[in-house]
N, C-alpha and C positions, 0 to 999 in steps of 0.2 A: 390674591391681592393690590388696589392698587400704590401705586410708594407709593408712598409718602402719608398714606396707612400702615403705618407698623409697624411695614416691612421694609430692607432699604434692602438693596441686589449688590450683593458680593462685586468686589474685583470678576473673577469668574464669570460671576454670571451675564456682569456688562461683555465681557471678554468674547461670554458665548453666542450675546441678539447680537452680536455688533458680527462674530465671522455669519449668523444666518444670513444677518440685514444682509452682506460680500454672496454672499451661496446664492441669496435671491435675484442676486441684479444677474450675477452671471448665466445665468439659470435663465432666465429671461429673454436673455441676448441669446442663448442655442439655443432658446426653443424658440423665441420672437413674444410682441404682446399682437397681435390682428395681422401681421404682417410678419412675410418669408422667417427665420433666424436663420442663425449658420446654421443648426444641422440642416432642414432648407435646400439654401444656397448645396453645401456641399451636396449633397443626397443628389440640388443636380447636376451640379460635375461627373459626381462615383458614373449618372445614367448617359452625361451626354460621349464618356470616355470608352461605355462601354458597349453607347450604339457607333463609337467610330471606327471601336478593338475590328469587331465583329460588322463594319465594313472592309478593315482591310484583313479583311480573311479568308474572303466571297472573294475583290478581285484578285488578292493572290489566288484560292486555288484558281478559277477559273483563267491564269492568266498562267497560272506552269500549265490547268489541260489544255494548251493554244498552243508552248512549250512544247507537249508529248508536241498534240496533232505535225507542228507543220514538222517533230524531229522522225518522227513514222513514214510521215511528205518528201524529207529530204532520206531514206532508210532504202524508201521504196523505191525512189527514179534513181540512187543512183543503185540499182539494179538492174 
């Protein structure tokens, strides 16, 4: 029943509705309303970080391979 039609909200019910309203606005902020929300932005940052980590792993692996080849060449010419 709508308020004023013989049904008054208790203080507890009013607090619950206020808390739900705050929760809804926070969810809208996290998920975004037609635009990327904070979660989408965070996902993009994590994906970008993971790409950078994979790139660094590849570079370090290549550098390790080159260092190994240089060491093998130095050992070969030392003999």
